[in-house]
C-alpha positions as CSV (number, residue, x, y, z in Angstrom):
1,M,187.9,113.8,73.4
2,K,190.7,111.3,72.9
3,R,188.2,108.6,71.9
4,S,186.6,110.9,69.3
5,H,190.0,111.7,67.7
6,L,191.0,108.1,67.8
7,S,187.7,107.1,66.1
8,L,188.3,109.8,63.5
9,L,191.7,108.3,62.8
10,V,190.3,104.8,62.5
11,V,187.7,106.1,60.0
12,S,190.3,108.0,58.1
13,V,192.5,104.9,57.9
14,V,189.6,102.7,56.7
15,L,188.6,105.3,54.1
16,L,192.2,105.6,53.0
17,G,192.4,101.9,52.7
18,V,189.4,101.7,50.5
19,S,190.8,104.5,48.4
20,V,194.1,102.7,48.0
21,S,192.4,99.4,47.1
22,R,190.3,101.1,44.4
23,S,193.2,102.9,42.9
24,S,195.5,99.9,42.8
25,A,195.5,97.9,39.6
26,Q,197.1,95.0,41.3
27,D,195.1,94.3,44.5
28,D,196.4,90.7,44.7
29,K,200.0,91.7,45.0
30,P,201.8,91.5,48.4
31,A,201.7,94.6,50.6
32,K,205.5,95.0,50.3
33,E,205.3,95.4,46.6
34,A,202.5,98.0,47.0
35,T,205.0,100.5,48.3
36,G,207.3,100.2,45.2
37,P,207.5,102.8,42.4
38,R,205.2,100.9,40.0
39,S,202.2,101.1,42.4
40,F,202.5,104.9,42.3
41,K,202.7,105.2,38.6
42,D,199.9,107.7,38.3
43,R,200.4,109.6,41.5
44,G,202.6,112.3,39.9
45,D,199.7,113.2,37.5
46,L,197.3,113.4,40.5
47,L,199.7,115.3,42.6
48,A,200.3,117.9,39.9
49,K,196.6,118.7,40.0
50,T,196.7,119.6,43.7
51,L,199.9,121.6,43.8
52,I,199.8,125.4,44.2
53,F,202.3,126.7,41.7
54,S,203.7,129.8,43.4
55,K,206.9,131.1,44.9
56,E,205.5,130.3,48.4
57,F,204.9,126.7,47.6
58,T,206.5,125.1,44.6
59,R,208.9,128.0,44.0
60,V,209.1,127.0,40.3
61,T,206.0,127.9,38.4
62,D,206.7,127.8,34.7
63,L,208.9,124.7,34.1
64,R,207.0,121.3,34.2
65,T,207.8,117.6,33.8
66,K,205.6,115.5,31.5
67,E,203.6,114.7,34.6
68,G,203.0,118.3,35.2
69,L,205.2,118.6,38.3
70,P,207.8,121.4,38.7
71,D,210.9,120.6,36.8
72,Y,213.6,121.5,39.3
73,A,216.5,120.2,37.3
74,A,215.5,122.4,34.4
75,A,215.1,125.4,36.8
76,I,218.6,124.9,38.3
77,N,220.1,124.5,34.8
78,R,218.4,127.7,33.6
79,H,219.5,129.7,36.7
80,F,223.2,128.7,36.4
81,G,223.4,128.2,32.7
82,E,221.6,131.2,31.3
83,G,224.0,133.3,29.2
84,V,226.9,130.9,29.5
85,L,228.6,130.4,26.2
86,P,230.5,127.1,25.4
87,N,233.7,128.9,24.5
88,Q,233.6,130.8,27.8
89,N,232.6,127.8,30.0
90,G,235.4,126.1,31.9
91,A,233.2,123.0,32.3
92,V,233.5,122.4,28.5
93,A,237.3,122.2,28.8
94,L,236.9,119.7,31.7
95,Y,234.9,117.2,29.6
96,E,237.1,117.7,26.6
97,A,239.8,116.4,28.9
98,F,237.8,113.8,30.8
99,G,235.9,112.4,27.8
100,P,232.3,111.0,27.6
101,A,232.7,108.6,30.6
102,P,234.9,110.2,33.3
103,E,233.8,107.8,36.0
104,G,233.2,104.7,33.8
105,G,229.6,105.2,32.8
106,R,228.9,107.2,29.7
107,L,227.2,110.6,30.3
108,S,223.9,111.2,28.5
109,D,223.6,113.1,25.3
110,E,221.5,115.7,27.1
111,F,224.4,116.5,29.4
112,F,226.6,117.5,26.5
113,E,223.7,119.3,24.7
114,L,223.2,121.5,27.8
115,L,226.9,122.2,27.7
116,G,226.6,123.1,24.0
117,M,229.4,120.8,23.0
118,P,229.6,117.6,20.9
119,V,229.9,114.3,22.6
120,P,233.6,113.6,22.9
121,P,234.7,110.5,20.9
122,A,234.9,107.3,22.9
123,D,238.5,106.6,21.7
124,G,240.1,109.9,22.6
125,K,243.2,110.3,24.8
126,Y,241.7,111.5,28.1
127,F,243.0,112.2,31.6
128,Q,243.6,109.1,33.7
129,H,243.9,108.8,37.5
130,F,247.4,107.9,38.8
131,G,248.0,104.2,38.7
132,V,245.7,103.3,35.8
133,G,247.3,100.5,33.9
134,L,249.6,99.5,36.8
135,P,249.0,96.1,38.5
136,V,246.8,96.5,41.6
137,E,249.4,95.6,44.1
138,K,251.9,97.9,42.5
139,R,249.5,100.8,42.6
140,R,248.7,100.2,46.3
141,S,252.3,100.1,47.2
142,L,252.8,103.5,45.5
143,N,249.8,105.3,47.1
144,D,251.6,106.7,50.2
145,R,254.4,108.1,48.0
146,Y,251.8,109.5,45.6
147,S,250.1,111.3,48.6
148,D,253.5,112.7,49.7
149,S,254.3,114.0,46.2
150,W,252.0,117.1,46.5
151,K,253.3,117.9,50.0
152,Q,257.0,118.2,49.4
153,P,259.5,118.3,46.5
154,W,260.5,115.0,45.0
155,A,263.0,113.8,42.4
156,E,262.1,111.8,39.2
157,K,264.8,109.2,40.0
158,D,263.0,108.4,43.2
159,F,259.5,108.1,41.7
160,P,259.7,107.3,38.0
161,E,256.1,106.0,37.8
162,L,254.8,109.3,38.9
163,A,257.0,111.2,36.5
164,Q,255.7,109.0,33.7
165,W,252.1,109.7,34.7
166,L,252.8,113.4,34.6
167,R,254.1,113.1,31.0
168,D,251.3,110.9,29.9
169,N,248.6,113.4,31.0
170,E,250.2,116.6,29.9
171,K,247.8,117.3,27.0
172,P,244.4,116.9,28.8
173,V,245.8,118.8,31.9
174,A,246.8,121.7,29.6
175,T,243.3,121.8,28.2
176,I,241.8,122.1,31.7
177,V,244.4,124.7,32.8
178,K,243.3,126.9,29.9
179,G,239.6,126.2,30.7
180,A,240.2,127.4,34.3
181,M,241.1,130.8,32.9
182,R,237.7,131.1,31.2
183,P,235.3,133.6,32.9
184,Q,232.3,131.3,33.2
185,Y,231.6,127.8,34.7
186,Y,228.4,125.8,34.4
187,S,228.0,122.1,34.7
188,P,224.4,120.9,34.2
189,L,222.4,118.5,36.4
190,V,220.7,115.7,34.5
191,P,218.8,113.3,36.8
192,P,218.4,109.7,35.6
193,V,214.9,108.6,34.6
194,D,212.8,105.6,35.6
195,A,211.2,103.0,33.3
196,D,208.3,105.4,32.6
197,G,210.7,108.2,31.6
198,N,210.0,110.2,34.8
199,P,213.0,111.9,36.6
200,R,214.2,109.9,39.6
201,G,215.0,113.0,41.5
202,L,217.9,115.4,41.9
203,V,219.3,113.5,44.9
204,S,220.2,110.6,42.5
205,T,222.0,112.9,40.0
206,L,225.6,112.0,39.5
207,L,228.4,114.6,39.4
208,P,230.9,112.8,37.2
209,G,233.7,115.2,37.0
210,I,234.2,115.9,40.7
211,Q,236.6,113.1,41.7
212,Q,238.6,113.7,38.5
213,S,239.0,117.4,39.3
214,R,240.6,116.4,42.6
215,S,243.1,114.3,40.6
216,I,243.9,117.3,38.4
217,A,244.7,119.3,41.5
218,W,247.0,116.6,42.8
219,Y,248.6,116.4,39.3
220,L,249.3,120.2,39.2
221,V,250.8,120.3,42.7
222,S,252.8,117.1,42.3
223,R,254.3,118.6,39.1
224,A,255.0,121.9,40.9
225,M,256.9,120.0,43.6
226,L,259.0,118.2,40.9
227,N,259.7,121.5,39.2
228,I,260.8,123.0,42.6
229,E,263.2,120.1,43.0
230,N,264.5,120.6,39.5
231,G,264.9,124.4,39.9
232,N,262.2,125.2,37.4
233,V,260.7,127.9,39.6
234,D,258.5,129.7,37.0
235,H,256.9,126.4,35.9
236,A,256.2,125.5,39.5
237,W,254.6,128.8,40.3
238,R,252.4,128.6,37.2
239,D,251.2,125.1,38.2
240,L,250.3,126.3,41.7
241,L,248.3,129.3,40.3
242,A,246.5,127.0,37.9
243,C,245.5,124.7,40.8
244,H,244.0,127.7,42.6
245,R,242.1,128.7,39.5
246,L,240.8,125.2,39.1
247,G,239.5,125.1,42.7
248,E,237.8,128.5,42.3
249,M,236.2,127.3,39.0
250,I,234.8,124.1,40.5
251,G,233.6,126.0,43.5
252,R,231.3,128.0,41.3
253,G,229.3,124.9,40.3
254,P,225.6,124.7,41.2
255,T,225.9,122.1,44.0
256,L,227.3,122.1,47.5
257,I,229.5,119.2,46.7
258,E,231.2,121.1,43.9
259,Y,231.6,124.1,46.3
260,L,233.2,121.9,49.0
261,V,235.5,120.2,46.5
262,G,236.5,123.6,45.1
263,T,237.5,124.9,48.6
264,A,239.4,121.6,49.2
265,I,241.4,122.1,45.9
266,T,242.3,125.7,46.9
267,Q,243.6,124.3,50.2
268,I,245.8,121.9,48.3
269,A,247.1,124.8,46.2
270,T,247.7,126.9,49.3
271,H,249.8,124.3,51.0
272,G,251.8,124.0,47.8
273,Q,252.4,127.7,47.7
274,I,253.7,127.7,51.3
275,V,256.1,124.9,50.4
276,F,257.2,127.0,47.4
277,L,257.8,130.0,49.7
278,D,259.8,127.9,52.1
279,R,262.0,126.1,49.5
280,V,262.5,128.8,46.9
281,Q,262.9,131.7,49.3
282,P,262.3,134.4,46.6
283,A,264.1,137.7,46.6
284,A,262.1,141.0,47.3
285,G,261.6,141.9,43.7
286,Q,260.1,138.5,42.8
287,L,258.0,138.4,46.0
288,A,256.3,141.6,44.8
289,Q,255.2,139.8,41.6
290,Y,254.1,136.7,43.5
291,R,252.0,138.7,45.9
292,K,250.4,140.5,42.9
293,D,249.6,137.1,41.3
294,L,248.0,135.9,44.5
295,A,245.9,139.0,45.0
296,A,244.6,138.7,41.4
297,L,243.2,135.2,42.0
298,R,239.5,135.1,42.3
299,P,238.4,134.0,45.8
300,I,235.7,131.3,46.2
301,K,232.5,133.1,46.9
302,S,230.0,132.3,49.6
303,A,227.7,129.3,49.0
304,V,224.5,131.2,49.7
305,D,223.4,131.3,46.1
306,R,223.9,127.5,45.7
307,I,222.0,126.8,48.9
308,M,219.1,129.1,48.1
309,V,218.7,127.8,44.6
310,T,220.0,124.3,44.2
311,E,219.6,122.9,47.8
312,R,216.2,124.5,48.2
313,M,215.1,122.9,44.9
314,M,216.6,119.6,45.9
315,Y,214.4,119.7,49.1
316,L,211.3,120.5,47.1
317,D,212.1,117.9,44.5
318,S,212.6,115.3,47.2
319,V,209.3,116.1,48.7
320,L,207.6,115.4,45.4
321,Q,209.6,112.2,45.0
322,I,208.3,111.1,48.5
323,A,204.8,112.2,47.7
324,C,204.9,110.1,44.5
325,G,206.3,107.1,46.4
326,R,209.6,107.0,44.5
327,I,211.4,107.6,47.7
328,A,210.0,105.6,50.6
329,M,209.6,107.5,53.8
330,N,210.7,104.5,55.8
331,D,214.0,104.5,53.9
332,L,214.9,107.9,55.4
333,D,216.6,108.2,58.8
334,V,213.6,107.4,61.0
335,S,213.4,105.3,64.1
336,P,212.3,101.6,63.8
337,A,208.6,101.1,63.4
338,S,206.4,98.0,63.4
339,G,204.8,96.7,60.2
340,L,201.4,98.1,61.3
341,E,203.0,101.5,62.1
342,K,204.7,101.6,58.7
343,F,201.4,100.7,57.0
344,A,199.5,103.3,58.9
345,T,202.1,105.9,58.2
346,Q,201.9,105.2,54.4
347,L,198.1,105.6,54.6
348,A,198.4,108.8,56.6
349,M,200.8,110.2,54.0
350,L,198.1,109.9,51.4
351,S,196.1,112.6,53.3
352,V,199.1,115.0,53.6
353,D,198.7,118.4,52.1
354,W,202.0,118.5,50.2
355,N,201.7,122.2,49.5
356,I,202.1,122.8,53.2
357,V,205.2,120.5,53.3
358,M,206.8,122.5,50.6
359,R,205.8,125.8,52.2
360,E,207.3,124.8,55.6
361,G,210.6,123.8,53.9
362,N,210.7,127.1,52.0
363,R,210.2,129.0,55.3
364,I,213.1,127.2,56.9
365,Y,215.3,127.9,53.9
366,D,214.3,131.6,54.1
367,R,215.4,131.6,57.7
368,F,218.8,130.2,56.7
369,D,219.0,132.7,53.8
370,A,218.7,135.5,56.3
371,A,221.2,133.9,58.7
372,M,223.8,133.3,56.0
373,K,223.7,136.9,54.9
374,L,224.7,138.3,58.2
375,E,228.0,140.2,58.1
376,T,230.2,138.3,60.5
377,Y,230.9,134.6,61.1
378,P,229.9,134.7,64.8
379,Q,226.6,136.3,63.9
380,R,225.9,133.7,61.2
381,R,226.9,130.8,63.4
382,A,224.7,131.9,66.3
383,A,221.7,132.5,64.0
384,M,222.1,129.1,62.2
385,L,222.6,127.3,65.5
386,V,219.2,128.3,66.6
387,I,217.6,126.9,63.5
388,E,219.6,123.7,63.5
389,Q,218.8,123.0,67.2
390,E,215.1,123.3,66.4
391,L,215.5,120.8,63.5
392,Q,217.6,118.4,65.7
393,Q,214.8,118.4,68.2
394,V,212.3,117.5,65.5
395,K,214.7,114.8,64.2
396,A,215.1,113.3,67.7
397,N,211.3,112.7,67.8
398,I,210.9,111.3,64.3
399,S,209.0,108.0,64.1
400,A,206.0,106.5,62.4
401,K,204.3,106.9,65.8
402,G,204.9,110.7,65.5
403,F,202.8,110.9,62.4
404,L,200.1,108.9,64.0
405,L,200.2,111.0,67.1
406,A,199.9,114.2,65.0
407,A,196.9,112.7,63.3
408,V,195.3,111.8,66.6
409,T,196.0,115.0,68.5
410,E,195.2,117.3,65.6
411,G,192.3,115.5,64.1
412,S,194.0,114.0,61.1
413,S,194.0,117.3,59.3
414,G,196.0,117.1,56.1
415,K,197.3,120.6,56.8
416,A,198.4,119.7,60.3
417,I,200.2,116.6,59.2
418,G,201.7,118.5,56.3
419,K,203.1,121.1,58.7
420,M,204.6,118.4,60.8
421,M,205.9,116.6,57.7
422,G,207.5,119.8,56.5
423,G,209.5,120.1,59.8
424,V,210.4,116.4,59.7
425,L,211.6,116.4,56.1
426,S,213.5,119.6,56.6
427,A,215.3,118.0,59.5
428,L,216.1,114.9,57.4
429,L,216.9,116.5,54.1
430,L,218.6,119.8,54.8
431,P,222.4,119.8,54.7
432,A,224.4,121.0,57.7
433,L,224.5,124.6,56.5
434,S,226.5,125.8,59.5
435,A,229.2,123.4,58.4
436,V,229.1,124.8,54.9
437,D,229.5,128.3,56.3
438,K,232.5,127.0,58.3
439,A,234.0,125.7,55.1
440,H,233.6,129.1,53.4
441,N,235.1,130.8,56.4
442,R,238.1,128.4,56.4
443,S,238.6,129.2,52.7
444,V,238.6,133.0,53.5
445,Q,241.0,132.5,56.3
446,N,243.4,130.3,54.4
447,R,243.6,132.9,51.6
448,E,244.3,135.6,54.2
449,N,247.0,133.5,55.8
450,L,248.6,132.8,52.5
451,L,248.7,136.5,51.5
452,L,250.1,137.3,54.9
453,A,252.8,134.7,54.7
454,Y,254.0,136.2,51.4
455,A,253.8,139.7,52.9
456,L,255.9,138.6,55.9
457,A,258.5,137.0,53.5
458,D,258.6,140.3,51.6
459,W,259.2,142.2,54.9
460,K,262.0,139.7,55.8
461,A,263.6,140.2,52.3
462,L,263.7,143.9,53.0
463,H,264.6,143.9,56.7
464,D,266.6,140.6,57.1
465,S,264.1,139.4,59.7
466,Y,260.4,139.0,60.3
467,P,258.5,141.8,62.1
468,E,257.8,141.5,65.8
469,K,254.1,142.3,65.2
470,L,251.7,142.0,62.2
471,G,250.8,145.6,62.6
472,E,254.2,146.6,61.2
473,L,253.1,145.3,57.8
474,V,250.5,148.1,57.7
475,P,250.2,150.0,55.4
476,D,253.1,149.2,53.1
477,L,252.4,145.5,52.7
478,V,248.9,145.0,53.9
479,S,246.1,147.6,53.9
480,K,244.7,147.0,57.5
481,P,245.6,145.0,60.6
482,P,244.8,141.3,60.0
483,T,241.9,139.7,62.0
484,D,240.8,136.1,62.5
485,A,237.7,135.5,60.4
486,F,236.4,133.1,63.0
487,T,236.5,135.4,66.0
488,G,236.9,138.9,64.6
489,K,239.9,139.3,66.9
490,P,243.6,139.8,65.8
491,L,245.3,136.8,64.4
492,T,247.8,135.1,66.6
493,Y,251.4,135.7,65.4
494,H,254.7,135.4,67.1
495,R,258.4,135.0,66.1
496,E,259.8,131.5,66.5
497,G,263.6,131.4,66.2
498,D,264.4,132.7,62.7
499,G,260.8,132.0,61.6
500,F,257.3,132.7,62.7
501,V,254.0,131.1,63.5
502,L,250.7,132.6,62.3
503,Y,247.3,131.0,63.0
504,S,243.5,131.3,63.3
505,V,241.5,129.4,65.8
506,G,239.8,127.5,63.0
507,L,236.7,125.5,62.8
508,N,236.4,124.4,66.4
509,D,236.6,128.1,67.5
510,E,239.2,127.2,70.1
511,D,242.8,128.2,70.4
512,D,244.8,125.0,70.1
513,N,248.1,126.9,70.6
514,G,249.0,126.7,66.9
515,R,248.5,123.0,66.5
516,S,246.9,121.8,63.2
517,Y,245.5,118.5,62.1
518,D,249.0,117.4,61.1
519,D,250.4,117.9,64.5
520,D,250.7,115.4,67.4
521,P,248.6,115.9,69.4
522,K,246.2,117.1,66.7
523,G,244.7,120.6,66.7
524,D,242.2,122.5,64.6
525,D,244.0,125.8,64.1
526,L,244.7,127.1,60.6
527,V,248.4,127.5,60.8
528,V,251.3,128.9,58.7
529,R,254.7,128.1,60.2
530,L,257.9,129.0,58.5
531,P,260.4,127.5,58.1
532,L,258.4,124.3,57.5
533,P,259.1,121.5,59.9
534,A,261.1,118.7,58.5
535,P,258.9,115.9,56.9
536,K,258.2,113.1,59.3
537,K,260.1,109.9,58.4
538,D,258.3,106.6,58.4
539,E,259.1,104.5,61.4
């Protein structure tokens, strides 16, 4: 039986070899070049004729590229951009402040067309990262002090370069702050194209405003720390609220990267608001307003929508890019293979039923969709762990030999290899979705900790000391007893001298006794400790 299957494989390889040689317009070119994009120039047109356009397979059925393939970028832009008006879109304000080339390279006209805004003039006065224009060595020498500037109050006389940077960028930052108040946010995805005008894939799409948005967050919190030092409390509070709104806005973008950057920005704002509470020590009446302001902030929503739309379509689009030869299978995270194995794998790929590959990926995304919609974090974590362990097992066995083995043992069936390929590519291309859910849970818990810290400060302002237990805040200052979003159990809280320590077990699901990443030894708990420890001095 094994000899029959092996014979069938050999025949298949020979036939595939003949097919490749007939379809190649450059038979005299070296084999290495034959795997490049130009040798697959017409494969997209051929692939389009074999695809099953349905929700089960391609997902997108009505939007096509010029080759006739599903246009996943257009589908993502339609999903997130439908009904978004330019004057209601915070992303428009971002690029009014960033200009046409926020990361150095000019954005395409199509990007601005999709935003519904004119291309910003090249000579405008746009936001600049800290240190632009300073000598390189000078900028490097200031980096540590710049990092400290959003962690604790500082004085202009001690850091005049930073104060000047704040002044120089006031106008573009004001534009972004107003934009973060807008009700909508949509930033389009525009993949680059190859020499033939075909999209090079969603995975190669740049997100030009992301790094700049982090700099805006650091700007706002640095300015808030300066205002705290100068006694400009109202201005400091407005900057911290603006930083929160910025993070929530970026977190609504269509990609996981934007989501994760958005949650990181809200963490920067949260730390700034804890510093504000520690240094300003507001009176009871003012605390009530601050708590009202915090409660009114929009929380960052779960990433399920982005995963089930954008990430799913990125997977499907990558499958098509691999099928068309624009992404080489051997460039993915696979085990080393000999030249013969690589060649045989390429030939075997020509017989793959790519509809099956897409269907298998959709099935795995459907399983994650169900898992991420479970009510509690422990439930979601357990369900996703099962799926990810299955994918890790597949990934551990990935090699060119694996494809050949499937062809031998299953008779070189295109559907059989397609099913295996679907599992392999899912293992390689899917993001770590359990980590994404952890990031969301961390965002939820950080928000809860912040609200509790201000409620505890309100209690102290009324009673001259912090409560012995969190339950004493109920129902006057919080509606229900606080719980740890990671365990479902009560948060850890205890008095510590004239202050308190409040913490969640955090991402590692272990109680590190209130030690956070900043402590020595390091921990993983999500901690609020007041009063704040004195800043560490450089040795």
